[in-house]
C-alpha positions in Angstrom: 27.8 2.0 142.1 25.5 4.7 143.5 21.8 4.3 142.7 18.9 6.8 142.9 15.9 5.4 144.8 13.7 8.3 143.4 12.3 9.3 146.7 10.6 5.9 146.8 9.1 6.1 150.3 7.1 9.2 149.5 6.0 7.9 146.2 5.0 4.6 147.8 2.7 6.4 150.3 1.1 8.2 147.4 0.7 4.9 145.5 -0.9 3.3 148.6 -3.4 6.1 148.9 -4.2 5.9 145.2 -4.7 2.1 145.5 -7.3 2.4 148.2 -9.0 5.4 146.7 -9.3 3.7 143.3 -11.0 0.7 145.1 -13.3 3.0 147.0 -14.4 4.8 143.8 -15.0 1.5 142.0 -17.1 0.1 144.9 -19.1 3.4 145.1 -19.8 3.1 141.3 -20.9 -0.5 141.7 -23.2 0.4 144.6 -24.8 3.2 142.5 -25.5 0.8 139.6 -26.9 -1.8 141.9 -25.5 -4.7 139.8 -25.6 -7.9 141.7 -22.7 -10.3 142.3 -19.8 -7.8 142.0 -18.7 -6.9 145.6 -14.9 -6.7 146.1 -14.3 -8.1 142.6 -15.7 -4.9 141.0 -13.2 -2.7 142.8 -10.4 -5.0 141.5 -11.4 -5.2 137.9 -12.7 -1.7 137.4 -9.6 0.3 138.0 -5.8 0.2 137.7 -5.1 -0.1 141.4 -1.4 -0.4 141.2 -0.7 2.5 138.8 1.1 4.5 141.5 3.7 1.7 141.8 4.0 1.6 138.0 4.8 5.3 138.2 7.5 4.6 140.8 9.2 2.1 138.6 9.1 4.5 135.7 10.9 7.1 137.8 13.5 4.6 138.9 14.3 3.7 135.3 14.7 7.4 134.4 16.6 8.3 137.5 19.2 5.6 137.0 20.4 6.3 133.5 17.9 4.9 131.1 15.9 8.1 130.5 15.4 7.2 126.8 14.4 3.6 127.4 11.0 2.4 126.2 8.8 1.8 129.3 5.6 0.1 128.3 2.5 -0.2 130.5 -0.4 -0.4 128.1 -1.7 -3.3 126.1 -0.6 -4.7 123.6 2.9 -3.4 124.3 3.4 -5.4 127.5 3.2 -8.7 125.7 6.1 -11.1 125.7 6.5 -14.5 123.9 6.2 -17.6 126.1 7.4 -21.1 125.8 4.5 -23.1 127.2 2.0 -20.6 125.8 2.2 -18.3 122.9 2.3 -15.0 124.8 2.0 -13.5 128.2 0.8 -10.0 129.3 3.0 -8.4 131.9 2.2 -5.3 133.8 5.3 -3.3 132.8 8.1 -3.9 130.4 11.4 -1.9 130.0 13.3 -2.2 126.7 16.4 -0.4 125.7 17.9 -0.6 122.1 15.8 -3.7 121.4 16.9 -5.5 124.6 14.5 -6.6 127.3 15.7 -4.9 130.5 12.9 -5.6 132.9 9.6 -7.4 133.1 7.4 -6.8 136.2 4.2 -8.2 137.6 2.2 -6.1 140.1 -0.7 -7.8 142.0 -2.9 -7.1 144.9 -5.2 -8.9 147.3 -7.8 -7.7 149.8 -10.2 -9.5 152.0 -12.5 -11.0 153.0 -11.3 -14.1 151.2 -7.6 -14.8 151.3 -7.2 -18.6 150.9 -8.1 -19.4 147.3 -6.8 -16.0 146.1 -3.4 -16.6 147.7 -3.1 -20.0 146.0 -4.1 -18.5 142.7 -1.5 -15.7 143.1 1.2 -18.2 143.9 0.4 -20.4 140.9 0.3 -17.4 138.6 3.7 -16.1 139.8 5.4 -19.4 139.6 4.0 -20.3 136.1 4.7 -16.9 134.6 8.4 -17.0 135.7 8.9 -20.6 134.5 7.4 -19.7 131.2 9.6 -16.6 130.8 12.9 -18.2 131.7 12.3 -21.2 129.5 11.5 -18.8 126.6 14.7 -16.8 127.5 16.8 -20.1 127.4 15.3 -20.9 124.0 16.3 -17.5 122.6 12.9 -15.8 122.5 14.5 -12.5 123.4 17.7 -12.8 121.3 21.2 -13.0 122.6 21.2 -10.8 125.7 21.9 -10.7 129.4 19.3 -11.9 131.9 16.6 -9.3 132.3 15.3 -8.1 135.7 12.1 -10.0 136.5 10.2 -8.6 139.4 7.0 -9.5 141.3 5.4 -6.9 143.6 2.1 -7.4 145.5 0.1 -5.3 147.9 -1.9 -7.3 150.5 -4.5 -5.9 152.8 -3.4 -5.8 156.5 -6.5 -7.2 158.2 -7.4 -9.6 161.0 -8.1 -12.3 158.4 -4.7 -11.9 156.7 -2.8 -11.8 160.1 -4.6 -14.8 161.6 -2.7 -18.2 161.6 -4.1 -20.6 158.9 -4.9 -24.2 159.6 -2.9 -26.7 157.6 -4.7 -29.5 155.8 -2.6 -32.1 154.1 -4.1 -35.6 154.7 -1.6 -37.7 152.9 1.8 -36.2 153.4 2.9 -33.5 155.8 3.3 -29.9 154.6 6.7 -28.3 155.0 7.2 -27.1 158.6 7.8 -23.5 157.5 4.1 -23.2 156.8 3.0 -24.4 160.2 1.1 -21.7 162.1 1.6 -19.0 159.5 -0.8 -16.3 158.5 -1.4 -15.3 154.9 0.8 -12.3 155.3 3.6 -14.6 156.5 2.9 -17.0 153.6 3.3 -14.1 151.1 6.6 -13.3 152.7 7.7 -16.9 152.4 6.5 -17.1 148.8 8.5 -14.0 147.9 11.6 -15.4 149.6 11.3 -18.7 147.7 10.6 -17.1 144.4 13.9 -15.3 144.7 15.8 -18.3 146.2 14.8 -20.5 143.3 15.8 -17.7 140.8 12.3 -17.4 139.4 12.4 -13.7 140.1 15.3 -11.2 140.5 13.4 -9.8 143.4 9.9 -10.2 144.9 8.2 -7.9 147.4 5.1 -7.9 149.5 3.6 -4.7 150.9 0.9 -4.8 153.5 -1.5 -2.0 154.1 -4.8 -1.5 156.0 -7.8 0.1 154.4 -7.4 3.1 156.7 -4.3 4.0 154.5 -6.7 5.6 152.1 -5.9 8.8 154.0 -2.4 8.1 155.4 -0.6 6.0 152.8 0.4 3.7 155.7 2.2 0.5 154.5 4.6 -2.0 155.8 5.9 -5.6 155.2 7.1 -8.8 156.9 10.8 -8.6 156.4 13.6 -6.5 154.9 14.4 -9.2 152.4 10.9 -8.9 150.9 10.3 -5.3 151.5 9.8 -2.5 149.1 13.2 -1.0 149.7 14.9 -4.2 148.7 12.8 -4.3 145.5 13.5 -0.7 144.4 17.2 -1.0 145.3 17.7 -4.1 143.3 15.8 -2.7 140.3 17.7 0.6 140.5 21.0 -1.3 140.5 20.0 -3.4 137.5 18.9 -0.3 135.6 22.2 1.5 136.5 24.3 -1.5 135.3 22.4 -1.6 132.1 22.9 2.1 131.5 26.7 1.7 132.3 26.9 -1.0 129.6 25.5 1.5 127.1 
């Protein structure tokens, strides 16, 4: 089955530029107001940093046969029922004729602090997927095929994210795969394991330096967790859903 990748590489460069520009605008606004205690957090919470990647997903949905599907990206239309909690807000939902086709989370992380934020991102990703699949098993979405569940994150490529992290596990040894790894490598490992354990259909990590504000430069750690793998898998799922219709 041929799939249309919707010129994803060009769109991704545009999305990366938009990501860093949105952050810069938010930081400039915070600096002008002079409000204390905001810093990097202000540039995260003040803007929709990943909107360019949301636009890419919308194009993939339309290009692969579901032009009339409902693609939701605004609250409260991105809410799904949970099992361990009443509801969960996702970043993007695709529905077609009342069936859930795709649910996608999009996250980002920049320095200077990577440690606690990485752990929070991992816990969120694991918890959200476990909640969704348990709700699916219990019939929350009706009698339907498994939806596409995706996780996409953009991480700043910086000395602190490339530097090996010291392991501290005083009572039992950590798994050897984590030994001598940087946070970029840990994100790659996280994505691999999220897919291996079938928590997500696919998971991807994009790395990008702050200088990409002008160039749109971005990369990744491996083909398995790269953006091309993400968009190819999603496009295939959308095309299969369109063929069933």
